[in-house]
VEXTORSE-409446 format. One record per residue: residue in one letter; residue number from 1; x negated, y, z of N, C-alpha, C, CB in turn. Coordinates in Angstrom, 2 decimals, padded with zeros to 5 digits, always signed. Glycine has a CB too. Example, Ala and Ser with C-alpha at 12.3 -4.5 7.8 and 13.67 -1.06 7.14 Angstrom:
VEXTORSE-409446
ATOM  residu  num  n.x  n.y  n.z  ca.x  ca.y  ca.z  c.x  c.y  c.z  cb.x  cb.y  cb.z
ATOM  A  1  -013.19  -005.69  +007.80  -012.30  -004.50  +007.80  -013.20  -003.30  +007.80  -011.31  -004.47  +009.05 $
ATOM  S  2  -012.85  -002.25  +007.08  -013.67  -001.06  +007.14  -012.90  +000.03  +007.87  -014.08  -000.60  +005.72 $
This chain:
VEXTORSE-409446
ATOM  residu  num  n.x  n.y  n.z  ca.x  ca.y  ca.z  c.x  c.y  c.z  cb.x  cb.y  cb.z
ATOM  A  1  -023.94  -007.89  +000.75  -023.26  -007.44  -000.45  -023.23  -008.58  -001.47  -023.96  -006.19  -001.04 $
ATOM  L  2  -022.24  -008.55  -002.32  -022.12  -009.55  -003.37  -022.90  -009.07  -004.58  -020.63  -009.81  -003.73 $
ATOM  H  3  -024.10  -009.58  -004.73  -024.94  -009.19  -005.85  -025.24  -010.42  -006.70  -026.26  -008.53  -005.36 $
ATOM  V  4  -024.83  -010.35  -007.95  -025.08  -011.44  -008.87  -025.65  -010.84  -010.14  -023.79  -012.27  -009.16 $
ATOM  R  5  -026.77  -011.37  -010.59  -027.35  -010.89  -011.83  -026.61  -011.54  -012.99  -028.88  -011.20  -011.90 $
ATOM  P  6  -025.93  -010.74  -013.84  -025.17  -011.34  -014.95  -026.09  -011.91  -016.02  -024.24  -010.30  -015.57 $
ATOM  L  7  -025.62  -012.96  -016.67  -026.34  -013.51  -017.81  -026.12  -012.62  -019.01  -025.88  -014.96  -018.10 $
ATOM  E  8  -027.14  -012.44  -019.81  -026.99  -011.70  -021.06  -026.44  -012.66  -022.09  -028.34  -011.06  -021.54 $
ATOM  L  9  -025.16  -012.51  -022.42  -024.52  -013.45  -023.31  -024.32  -012.92  -024.73  -023.20  -013.85  -022.75 $
ATOM  G  10  -024.54  -011.67  -024.94  -024.34  -011.09  -026.26  -025.53  -011.33  -027.17  -024.07  -009.62  -026.15 $
ATOM  L  11  -025.46  -010.73  -028.32  -026.58  -010.82  -029.26  -027.61  -009.76  -028.91  -026.09  -010.66  -030.73 $
ATOM  G  12  -028.85  -010.17  -028.80  -029.92  -009.21  -028.59  -030.22  -008.45  -029.87  -031.18  -009.91  -028.07 $
ATOM  A  13  -031.09  -007.49  -029.78  -031.41  -006.66  -030.94  -031.99  -007.47  -032.09  -032.38  -005.57  -030.54 $
ATOM  T  14  -032.69  -008.55  -031.78  -033.32  -009.34  -032.84  -032.62  -010.69  -033.04  -034.79  -009.57  -032.52 $
ATOM  S  15  -031.52  -010.91  -032.35  -030.82  -012.19  -032.45  -029.92  -012.24  -033.67  -030.00  -012.46  -031.20 $
ATOM  E  16  -029.58  -013.44  -034.05  -028.65  -013.65  -035.15  -027.43  -014.39  -034.62  -029.32  -014.43  -036.30 $
ATOM  I  17  -026.34  -014.33  -035.36  -025.11  -015.01  -034.97  -025.36  -016.49  -034.76  -024.01  -014.79  -036.03 $
ATOM  R  18  -026.14  -017.09  -035.64  -026.42  -018.52  -035.54  -027.06  -018.87  -034.20  -027.34  -018.97  -036.68 $
ATOM  E  19  -028.02  -018.03  -033.74  -028.69  -018.28  -032.46  -027.69  -018.28  -031.32  -029.78  -017.23  -032.21 $
ATOM  R  20  -026.76  -017.32  -031.35  -025.75  -017.25  -030.29  -024.81  -018.46  -030.36  -024.95  -015.95  -030.40 $
ATOM  Q  21  -024.46  -018.89  -031.56  -023.58  -020.05  -031.69  -024.25  -021.30  -031.15  -023.20  -020.25  -033.16 $
ATOM  V  22  -025.53  -021.46  -031.41  -026.26  -022.61  -030.89  -026.26  -022.56  -029.36  -027.72  -022.65  -031.45 $
ATOM  L  23  -026.49  -021.38  -028.79  -026.44  -021.24  -027.33  -025.05  -021.58  -026.79  -026.83  -019.82  -026.92 $
ATOM  D  24  -024.00  -021.13  -027.49  -022.63  -021.45  -027.06  -022.40  -022.96  -027.05  -021.61  -020.77  -027.98 $
ATOM  V  25  -022.86  -023.63  -028.10  -022.64  -025.08  -028.22  -023.49  -025.84  -027.20  -022.98  -025.55  -029.64 $
ATOM  E  26  -024.72  -025.42  -027.01  -025.63  -026.19  -026.16  -025.63  -025.78  -024.69  -027.00  -026.07  -026.69 $
ATOM  R  27  -025.31  -024.50  -024.40  -025.53  -024.04  -023.03  -024.35  -023.33  -022.39  -026.69  -023.12  -023.02 $
ATOM  Y  28  -023.63  -022.52  -023.11  -022.61  -021.68  -022.47  -021.20  -022.25  -022.61  -022.65  -020.29  -023.06 $
ATOM  S  29  -020.50  -021.85  -023.61  -019.07  -022.13  -023.73  -018.73  -023.61  -023.77  -018.54  -021.48  -024.96 $
ATOM  V  30  -019.28  -024.34  -024.71  -018.86  -025.73  -024.93  -019.11  -026.62  -023.71  -019.58  -026.30  -026.14 $
ATOM  P  31  -020.29  -026.61  -023.09  -020.46  -027.48  -021.92  -019.47  -027.18  -020.79  -021.87  -027.34  -021.40 $
ATOM  V  32  -019.21  -025.91  -020.54  -018.26  -025.55  -019.47  -016.86  -026.01  -019.84  -018.28  -024.02  -019.23 $
ATOM  L  33  -016.44  -025.72  -021.06  -015.09  -026.12  -021.48  -014.94  -027.64  -021.47  -014.79  -025.58  -022.87 $
ATOM  L  34  -015.95  -028.36  -021.91  -015.88  -029.82  -021.90  -015.87  -030.38  -020.48  -017.06  -030.41  -022.68 $
ATOM  H  35  -016.58  -029.74  -019.60  -016.57  -030.17  -018.20  -015.14  -030.14  -017.66  -017.49  -029.28  -017.34 $
ATOM  W  36  -014.46  -029.01  -017.85  -013.10  -028.88  -017.32  -012.11  -029.73  -018.09  -012.65  -027.42  -017.34 $
ATOM  E  37  -012.30  -029.83  -019.38  -011.41  -030.70  -020.19  -011.53  -032.13  -019.71  -011.76  -030.61  -021.70 $
ATOM  D  38  -012.74  -032.57  -019.44  -012.98  -033.94  -018.98  -012.34  -034.18  -017.62  -014.47  -034.23  -018.92 $
ATOM  R  39  -012.49  -033.22  -016.71  -011.89  -033.37  -015.38  -010.37  -033.41  -015.45  -012.33  -032.22  -014.47 $
ATOM  M  40  -009.79  -032.54  -016.26  -008.34  -032.51  -016.37  -007.81  -033.79  -017.03  -007.89  -031.28  -017.16 $
ATOM  S  41  -008.50  -034.26  -018.05  -008.04  -035.48  -018.71  -008.17  -036.68  -017.79  -008.83  -035.72  -020.01 $
ATOM  M  42  -009.23  -036.76  -017.01  -009.38  -037.87  -016.06  -008.31  -037.81  -014.98  -010.78  -037.85  -015.43 $
ATOM  T  43  -007.98  -036.59  -014.54  -006.94  -036.44  -013.52  -005.63  -037.07  -013.96  -006.73  -034.97  -013.19 $
ATOM  W  44  -005.32  -036.94  -015.24  -004.06  -037.44  -015.76  -004.22  -038.74  -016.55  -003.41  -036.39  -016.64 $
ATOM  S  45  -005.36  -039.38  -016.41  -005.64  -040.66  -017.09  -005.38  -040.58  -018.58  -004.80  -041.77  -016.49 $
ATOM  R  46  -005.94  -039.56  -019.20  -005.78  -039.36  -020.63  -007.15  -039.31  -021.29  -004.99  -038.06  -020.92 $
ATOM  E  47  -007.20  -039.82  -022.49  -008.41  -039.74  -023.31  -008.19  -038.61  -024.30  -008.73  -041.11  -024.04 $
ATOM  I  48  -008.99  -037.59  -024.22  -008.82  -036.40  -025.04  -009.88  -036.40  -026.15  -008.92  -035.11  -024.18 $
ATOM  R  49  -009.45  -036.00  -027.33  -010.37  -035.85  -028.47  -010.49  -034.37  -028.81  -009.86  -036.67  -029.71 $
ATOM  N  50  -011.66  -033.99  -029.27  -011.94  -032.62  -029.67  -012.46  -032.63  -031.11  -012.98  -031.95  -028.71 $
ATOM  P  51  -011.55  -032.72  -032.08  -011.99  -032.90  -033.46  -012.87  -031.76  -033.99  -010.80  -033.05  -034.36 $
ATOM  F  52  -012.69  -030.57  -033.48  -013.52  -029.47  -033.96  -014.94  -029.53  -033.38  -012.88  -028.14  -033.60 $
ATOM  L  53  -015.19  -030.47  -032.47  -016.53  -030.64  -031.91  -017.26  -031.85  -032.49  -016.45  -030.77  -030.42 $
ATOM  D  54  -016.73  -032.43  -033.54  -017.46  -033.48  -034.24  -018.81  -032.88  -034.66  -016.65  -034.03  -035.49 $
ATOM  Y  55  -019.88  -033.58  -034.36  -021.21  -033.01  -034.57  -021.43  -032.59  -036.02  -022.27  -034.01  -034.17 $
ATOM  R  56  -020.84  -033.31  -036.97  -021.03  -032.95  -038.39  -020.36  -031.62  -038.71  -020.47  -034.05  -039.31 $
ATOM  L  57  -019.17  -031.42  -038.17  -018.46  -030.16  -038.39  -019.19  -029.01  -037.70  -017.00  -030.25  -037.87 $
ATOM  V  58  -019.64  -029.24  -036.47  -020.37  -028.19  -035.74  -021.64  -027.80  -036.48  -020.70  -028.66  -034.31 $
ATOM  Q  59  -022.41  -028.79  -036.92  -023.65  -028.49  -037.66  -023.34  -027.71  -038.93  -024.39  -029.78  -038.01 $
ATOM  H  60  -022.29  -028.11  -039.63  -021.92  -027.41  -040.86  -021.49  -025.97  -040.55  -020.80  -028.16  -041.58 $
ATOM  A  61  -020.64  -025.81  -039.55  -020.13  -024.48  -039.22  -021.25  -023.54  -038.78  -019.07  -024.57  -038.13 $
ATOM  V  62  -022.16  -024.04  -037.97  -023.28  -023.20  -037.51  -024.17  -022.80  -038.67  -024.10  -023.95  -036.44 $
ATOM  S  63  -024.30  -023.67  -039.66  -025.19  -023.37  -040.79  -024.58  -022.41  -041.82  -025.57  -024.66  -041.47 $
ATOM  L  64  -023.27  -022.16  -041.72  -022.63  -021.26  -042.69  -023.19  -019.85  -042.58  -021.11  -021.24  -042.48 $
ATOM  P  65  -023.22  -019.12  -043.69  -023.67  -017.73  -043.62  -022.67  -016.88  -042.81  -023.84  -017.14  -045.05 $
ATOM  P  66  -023.15  -015.86  -042.14  -022.29  -015.03  -041.29  -021.05  -014.48  -042.01  -023.08  -013.89  -040.75 $
ATOM  R  67  -021.14  -014.18  -043.31  -019.99  -013.61  -044.02  -018.81  -014.58  -044.08  -020.40  -013.23  -045.44 $
ATOM  L  68  -019.06  -015.88  -043.91  -017.98  -016.86  -043.88  -017.44  -017.08  -042.47  -018.46  -018.18  -044.47 $
ATOM  K  69  -018.16  -016.59  -041.48  -017.72  -016.70  -040.09  -016.98  -015.45  -039.65  -018.91  -016.96  -039.16 $
ATOM  L  70  -017.50  -014.31  -040.05  -016.92  -013.01  -039.71  -016.70  -012.24  -041.01  -017.84  -012.21  -038.73 $
ATOM  S  71  -015.47  -011.80  -041.23  -015.20  -011.03  -042.44  -014.04  -010.08  -042.21  -014.91  -011.97  -043.63 $
ATOM  R  72  -014.25  -008.83  -042.58  -013.20  -007.80  -042.47  -012.58  -007.75  -041.07  -012.11  -008.05  -043.51 $
ATOM  G  73  -013.41  -007.95  -040.06  -012.94  -007.88  -038.68  -012.34  -009.16  -038.14  -011.96  -006.81  -038.55 $
ATOM  W  74  -012.35  -010.23  -038.92  -011.77  -011.50  -038.50  -012.86  -012.48  -038.10  -010.91  -012.10  -039.61 $
ATOM  T  75  -012.72  -013.10  -036.94  -013.59  -014.20  -036.54  -013.03  -015.49  -037.12  -013.72  -014.30  -034.98 $
ATOM  K  76  -013.83  -016.54  -037.14  -013.40  -017.85  -037.66  -012.76  -017.71  -039.04  -012.40  -018.52  -036.68 $
ATOM  Y  77  -013.36  -016.88  -039.84  -012.75  -016.50  -041.12  -012.50  -017.70  -042.04  -013.63  -015.50  -041.83 $
ATOM  T  78  -013.48  -018.56  -042.20  -013.33  -019.72  -043.09  -012.25  -020.67  -042.56  -014.66  -020.47  -043.23 $
ATOM  L  79  -012.22  -020.87  -041.27  -011.18  -021.72  -040.68  -009.79  -021.13  -040.92  -011.43  -021.91  -039.17 $
ATOM  R  80  -009.66  -019.84  -040.78  -008.37  -019.19  -041.03  -007.94  -019.38  -042.48  -008.45  -017.68  -040.69 $
ATOM  L  81  -008.89  -019.21  -043.41  -008.57  -019.41  -044.82  -008.16  -020.86  -045.08  -009.77  -019.02  -045.70 $
ATOM  A  82  -008.85  -021.78  -044.43  -008.58  -023.20  -044.66  -007.18  -023.61  -044.21  -009.61  -024.05  -043.94 $
ATOM  I  83  -006.64  -022.98  -043.17  -005.32  -023.36  -042.66  -004.22  -022.38  -043.06  -005.36  -023.47  -041.15 $
ATOM  E  84  -004.58  -021.41  -043.87  -003.63  -020.35  -044.24  -002.33  -020.88  -044.83  -004.28  -019.41  -045.24 $
ATOM  D  85  -002.39  -021.93  -045.64  -001.18  -022.48  -046.25  -000.43  -023.44  -045.34  -001.54  -023.18  -047.53 $
ATOM  E  86  -001.03  -023.81  -044.22  -000.43  -024.79  -043.31  +000.33  -024.15  -042.15  -001.50  -025.70  -042.77 $
ATOM  L  87  -000.08  -022.95  -041.77  +000.53  -022.29  -040.61  +001.08  -020.92  -041.00  -000.50  -022.14  -039.48 $
ATOM  P  88  +002.07  -020.44  -040.25  +002.59  -019.09  -040.52  +001.51  -018.03  -040.29  +003.83  -018.80  -039.64 $
ATOM  P  89  +001.60  -016.93  -041.02  +000.58  -015.88  -040.89  +000.45  -015.33  -039.46  +000.89  -014.74  -041.83 $
ATOM  E  90  +001.56  -015.31  -038.72  +001.48  -014.77  -037.34  +000.65  -015.66  -036.43  +002.88  -014.61  -036.76 $
ATOM  I  91  +000.40  -016.88  -036.84  -000.51  -017.76  -036.08  -001.90  -017.70  -036.70  +000.02  -019.22  -036.07 $
ATOM  T  92  -001.97  -017.89  -038.01  -003.27  -017.91  -038.70  -004.04  -016.61  -038.52  -003.07  -018.18  -040.18 $
ATOM  W  93  -003.35  -015.49  -038.62  -004.01  -014.19  -038.59  -003.71  -013.42  -037.30  -003.59  -013.37  -039.79 $
ATOM  R  94  -003.53  -014.14  -036.23  -003.26  -013.54  -034.93  -004.52  -012.83  -034.42  -002.78  -014.61  -033.92 $
ATOM  R  95  -004.34  -011.64  -033.90  -005.47  -010.86  -033.38  -005.72  -011.09  -031.90  -005.25  -009.39  -033.64 $
ATOM  D  96  -004.65  -011.28  -031.13  -004.82  -011.43  -029.69  -004.99  -012.89  -029.32  -003.63  -010.82  -028.94 $
ATOM  K  97  -006.05  -013.17  -028.63  -006.34  -014.55  -028.23  -005.46  -014.89  -027.03  -007.86  -014.74  -027.88 $
ATOM  Q  98  -004.79  -016.02  -027.11  -003.94  -016.47  -026.04  -004.67  -017.50  -025.21  -002.62  -017.05  -026.58 $
ATOM  G  99  -004.96  -017.17  -023.98  -005.62  -018.11  -023.09  -004.59  -018.88  -022.27  -006.59  -017.39  -022.17 $
ATOM  F  100  -005.10  -019.72  -021.42  -004.22  -020.46  -020.53  -003.97  -019.63  -019.29  -004.83  -021.84  -020.16 $
ATOM  S  101  -002.76  -019.64  -018.84  -002.39  -018.94  -017.62  -002.97  -019.69  -016.43  -000.85  -018.81  -017.50 $
ATOM  N  102  -003.51  -018.95  -015.50  -004.05  -019.53  -014.28  -003.14  -019.15  -013.13  -005.52  -019.05  -014.03 $
ATOM  P  103  -002.23  -020.05  -012.72  -001.29  -019.67  -011.67  -001.98  -019.37  -010.34  -000.27  -020.75  -011.47 $
ATOM  I  104  -003.12  -019.99  -010.09  -003.81  -019.74  -008.83  -004.18  -018.27  -008.72  -005.07  -020.63  -008.71 $
ATOM  S  105  -004.55  -017.68  -009.83  -004.91  -016.27  -009.84  -003.76  -015.40  -009.32  -005.30  -015.83  -011.26 $
ATOM  E  106  -002.57  -015.65  -009.82  -001.41  -014.88  -009.37  -001.03  -015.23  -007.94  -000.22  -015.12  -010.31 $
ATOM  W  107  -001.18  -016.48  -007.56  -000.87  -016.87  -006.18  -001.79  -016.13  -005.21  -001.02  -018.41  -005.99 $
ATOM  L  108  -003.08  -016.02  -005.57  -004.01  -015.30  -004.69  -003.61  -013.83  -004.54  -005.44  -015.40  -005.22 $
ATOM  K  109  -003.09  -013.25  -005.59  -002.70  -011.83  -005.55  -001.43  -011.60  -004.76  -002.53  -011.31  -006.96 $
ATOM  H  110  -000.53  -012.57  -004.77  +000.79  -012.35  -004.18  +001.08  -013.33  -003.04  +001.86  -012.47  -005.25 $
ATOM  D  111  +001.48  -014.54  -003.36  +001.95  -015.52  -002.37  +000.89  -015.85  -001.31  +002.37  -016.79  -003.07 $
ATOM  L  112  -000.36  -015.92  -001.72  -001.43  -016.33  -000.79  -002.28  -015.16  -000.31  -002.31  -017.35  -001.46 $
ATOM  A  113  -001.90  -013.93  -000.65  -002.72  -012.77  -000.29  -002.94  -012.68  +001.22  -002.06  -011.49  -000.79 $
ATOM  G  114  -001.91  -012.95  +001.97  -002.05  -012.91  +003.43  -003.04  -013.95  +003.93  -000.70  -013.14  +004.10 $
ATOM  K  115  -003.00  -015.13  +003.36  -003.94  -016.20  +003.75  -005.38  -015.82  +003.38  -003.57  -017.54  +003.06 $
ATOM  V  116  -005.54  -015.18  +002.21  -006.88  -014.74  +001.82  -007.39  -013.71  +002.83  -006.88  -014.13  +000.38 $
ATOM  E  117  -006.53  -012.76  +003.19  -006.94  -011.73  +004.17  -007.26  -012.36  +005.52  -005.82  -010.68  +004.33 $
ATOM  E  118  -006.52  -013.41  +005.92  -006.84  -014.12  +007.16  -008.23  -014.75  +007.07  -005.79  -015.22  +007.46 $
ATOM  C  119  -008.53  -015.34  +005.94  -009.85  -015.96  +005.76  -010.96  -014.92  +005.70  -009.87  -016.79  +004.49 $
ATOM  F  120  -010.61  -013.71  +005.30  -011.59  -012.63  +005.22  -011.58  -011.77  +006.49  -011.33  -011.77  +004.00 $
ATOM  A  121  -011.12  -012.33  +007.60  -011.10  -011.62  +008.88  -012.52  -011.40  +009.37  -010.27  -012.41  +009.94 $
ATOM  P  122  -012.72  -010.45  +010.29  -014.08  -010.15  +010.78  -014.81  -011.36  +011.35  -014.01  -009.08  +011.83 $
ATOM  D  123  -014.06  -012.33  +011.90  -014.72  -013.49  +012.48  -014.96  -014.62  +011.47  -013.90  -014.02  +013.63 $
ATOM  G  124  -014.73  -014.34  +010.18  -014.96  -015.34  +009.14  -016.40  -015.83  +009.17  -014.62  -014.78  +007.76 $
ATOM  L  125  -016.57  -017.12  +009.05  -017.91  -017.72  +009.12  -018.81  -017.23  +008.00  -017.82  -019.23  +009.08 $
ATOM  V  126  -018.24  -017.02  +006.85  -019.04  -016.58  +005.71  -019.63  -015.19  +005.95  -018.18  -016.58  +004.42 $
ATOM  F  127  -018.94  -014.39  +006.77  -019.43  -013.05  +007.10  -020.36  -013.10  +008.31  -018.26  -012.08  +007.37 $
ATOM  R  128  -019.96  -013.87  +009.32  -020.79  -013.99  +010.53  -022.16  -014.59  +010.21  -020.07  -014.85  +011.58 $
ATOM  S  129  -022.19  -015.46  +009.23  -023.47  -016.09  +008.86  -024.37  -015.15  +008.07  -023.21  -017.34  +008.04 $
ATOM  G  130  -023.81  -014.05  +007.59  -024.59  -013.11  +006.79  -024.64  -013.46  +005.31  -025.97  -013.03  +007.33 $
ATOM  L  131  -023.89  -014.49  +004.89  -023.91  -014.86  +003.48  -023.24  -013.82  +002.61  -023.23  -016.20  +003.28 $
ATOM  L  132  -022.16  -013.23  +003.12  -021.42  -012.22  +002.36  -021.11  -011.02  +003.25  -020.12  -012.81  +001.79 $
ATOM  D  133  -020.96  -009.89  +002.61  -020.57  -008.67  +003.29  -019.04  -008.57  +003.26  -021.23  -007.42  +002.64 $
ATOM  R  134  -018.43  -008.46  +004.42  -016.97  -008.46  +004.52  -016.35  -007.28  +003.77  -016.54  -008.43  +005.98 $
ATOM  Q  135  -016.89  -006.09  +003.93  -016.31  -004.91  +003.27  -016.34  -005.07  +001.75  -017.05  -003.63  +003.69 $
ATOM  S  136  -017.42  -005.63  +001.24  -017.51  -005.86  -000.20  -016.45  -006.86  -000.65  -018.91  -006.37  -000.58 $
ATOM  A  137  -016.30  -007.95  +000.11  -015.31  -008.97  -000.24  -013.90  -008.39  -000.21  -015.40  -010.16  +000.72 $
ATOM  L  138  -013.58  -007.60  +000.82  -012.25  -006.99  +000.92  -012.02  -005.99  -000.21  -012.07  -006.31  +002.27 $
ATOM  S  139  -013.05  -005.23  -000.55  -012.93  -004.26  -001.63  -012.68  -004.96  -002.97  -014.21  -003.40  -001.72 $
ATOM  I  140  -013.42  -006.03  -003.21  -013.24  -006.80  -004.44  -011.83  -007.39  -004.48  -014.30  -007.92  -004.56 $
ATOM  F  141  -011.38  -007.93  -003.37  -010.04  -008.52  -003.32  -008.97  -007.46  -003.56  -009.81  -009.20  -001.96 $
ATOM  S  142  -009.15  -006.28  -003.01  -008.19  -005.19  -003.22  -008.12  -004.81  -004.70  -008.57  -003.96  -002.36 $
ATOM  L  143  -009.27  -004.66  -005.33  -009.31  -004.34  -006.76  -008.66  -005.45  -007.58  -010.76  -004.12  -007.23 $
ATOM  Y  144  -008.95  -006.68  -007.21  -008.39  -007.84  -007.90  -006.86  -007.84  -007.84  -008.95  -009.14  -007.30 $
ATOM  R  145  -006.32  -007.54  -006.68  -004.87  -007.54  -006.51  -004.19  -006.43  -007.32  -004.52  -007.39  -005.04 $
ATOM  Q  146  -004.90  -005.36  -007.60  -004.32  -004.23  -008.32  -004.34  -004.39  -009.84  -005.04  -002.98  -007.95 $
ATOM  Q  147  -005.19  -005.26  -010.34  -005.32  -005.37  -011.80  -004.23  -006.26  -012.40  -006.70  -005.93  -012.17 $
ATOM  P  148  -003.86  -006.00  -013.66  -002.87  -006.85  -014.34  -003.36  -008.29  -014.41  -002.57  -006.32  -015.76 $
ATOM  H  149  -002.42  -009.21  -014.50  -002.79  -010.63  -014.44  -003.66  -011.08  -015.61  -001.56  -011.47  -014.40 $
ATOM  D  150  -003.60  -010.42  -016.73  -004.33  -010.90  -017.90  -005.56  -010.07  -018.25  -003.42  -010.94  -019.07 $
ATOM  R  151  -005.92  -009.14  -017.39  -007.12  -008.35  -017.68  -007.57  -007.62  -016.42  -006.85  -007.33  -018.82 $
ATOM  G  152  -008.79  -007.17  -016.44  -009.31  -006.41  -015.32  -010.79  -006.66  -015.14  -008.57  -006.76  -014.04 $
ATOM  G  153  -011.40  -005.86  -014.30  -012.84  -005.93  -014.09  -013.29  -006.96  -013.08  -013.33  -004.62  -013.69 $
ATOM  V  154  -012.35  -007.48  -012.27  -012.71  -008.46  -011.25  -012.25  -009.84  -011.70  -012.09  -008.08  -009.87 $
ATOM  R  155  -013.19  -010.75  -011.80  -012.86  -012.12  -012.21  -012.28  -012.91  -011.04  -014.11  -012.83  -012.77 $
ATOM  F  156  -011.45  -013.86  -011.37  -010.83  -014.76  -010.40  -011.86  -015.37  -009.46  -010.07  -015.87  -011.13 $
ATOM  T  157  -012.98  -015.81  -010.01  -014.00  -016.48  -009.20  -014.63  -015.57  -008.16  -015.08  -017.04  -010.10 $
ATOM  E  158  -014.57  -014.25  -008.36  -015.14  -013.32  -007.39  -014.34  -013.30  -006.10  -015.21  -011.92  -007.99 $
ATOM  V  159  -013.10  -013.74  -006.16  -012.27  -013.87  -004.97  -012.23  -015.33  -004.52  -010.83  -013.34  -005.24 $
ATOM  F  160  -012.03  -016.22  -005.47  -011.84  -017.63  -005.16  -013.08  -018.26  -004.53  -011.47  -018.39  -006.42 $
ATOM  N  161  -014.26  -017.98  -005.07  -015.47  -018.61  -004.55  -015.77  -018.25  -003.10  -016.64  -018.23  -005.41 $
ATOM  P  162  -015.72  -016.97  -002.70  -015.91  -016.66  -001.27  -014.83  -017.29  -000.39  -015.93  -015.15  -001.06 $
ATOM  L  163  -013.60  -017.34  -000.89  -012.52  -017.96  -000.14  -012.80  -019.45  +000.10  -011.18  -017.78  -000.89 $
ATOM  V  164  -013.17  -020.16  -000.95  -013.46  -021.58  -000.82  -014.68  -021.81  +000.07  -013.69  -022.21  -002.21 $
ATOM  L  165  -015.67  -020.95  -000.04  -016.85  -021.09  +000.82  -016.45  -020.93  +002.29  -017.93  -020.04  +000.44 $
ATOM  E  166  -015.61  -019.96  +002.59  -015.13  -019.78  +003.96  -014.39  -021.02  +004.44  -014.21  -018.55  +004.06 $
ATOM  L  167  -013.50  -021.54  +003.62  -012.74  -022.74  +004.00  -013.66  -023.94  +004.20  -011.68  -023.06  +002.95 $
ATOM  W  168  -014.66  -024.07  +003.33  -015.63  -025.16  +003.47  -016.41  -025.02  +004.78  -016.60  -025.17  +002.27 $
ATOM  M  169  -016.84  -023.81  +005.07  -017.60  -023.58  +006.30  -016.75  -023.87  +007.53  -018.12  -022.13  +006.34 $
ATOM  R  170  -015.49  -023.54  +007.48  -014.60  -023.86  +008.61  -014.47  -025.37  +008.77  -013.21  -023.23  +008.41 $
ATOM  R  171  -014.37  -026.06  +007.69  -014.19  -027.52  +007.71  -015.41  -028.20  +008.32  -013.94  -028.06  +006.30 $
ATOM  F  172  -016.59  -027.67  +008.03  -017.82  -028.29  +008.49  -018.53  -027.44  +009.55  -018.75  -028.53  +007.32 $
ATOM  A  173  -017.77  -026.63  +010.26  -018.33  -025.72  +011.26  -019.12  -026.46  +012.34  -017.23  -024.91  +011.90 $
ATOM  T  174  -018.70  -027.65  +012.68  -019.42  -028.39  +013.72  -020.84  -028.74  +013.30  -018.65  -029.65  +014.09 $
ATOM  Y  175  -021.09  -028.79  +012.01  -022.43  -029.11  +011.51  -023.28  -027.87  +011.24  -022.32  -029.94  +010.25 $
ATOM  L  176  -022.63  -026.73  +011.21  -023.33  -025.49  +010.92  -023.75  -024.82  +012.23  -022.45  -024.54  +010.09 $
ATOM  Q  177  -024.84  -024.13  +012.17  -025.30  -023.41  +013.37  -025.22  -021.91  +013.08  -026.77  -023.82  +013.77 $
ATOM  I  178  -024.05  -021.37  +013.39  -023.80  -019.94  +013.13  -023.56  -019.25  +014.46  -022.60  -019.73  +012.16 $
ATOM  D  179  -024.26  -018.17  +014.69  -024.07  -017.41  +015.93  -022.83  -016.57  +015.88  -025.27  -016.52  +016.20 $
């Protein structure tokens, strides 16, 4: 079965916003985002700058009182106020966060669905080795295919990671000892 213990990423009963922000900067969000930003920029031979990650700005922002970070249901409240005269209100005061589209996600659901199902066949190395349960993987993939592209309970990685592991195992099957 696919069992993963989730990380507790929210605020605990005794935590403060500042503590969570420090964790985001040092451990969760920022390191992951910078990792991918760095890989993408290197792929295209570009030097990318992240002005909002200047250490002085980050230290200042983290030290602000919560009322300047969250106010009347708005996150990044001080930043929104600071750019209010520079951008149209539909951008400054936008409620829905716009992420980047992941075309691979849609390809797995539609164009590549047959290939995923082939990789998740009963003779798949990832299943024969006992690393993953095939019925669980197929069930997760089925749920994933049914959810809208921009939301749902099954994350892209829950399908992609077992798929890549299967492909990796096939590539190096001669070195693996699987019955």
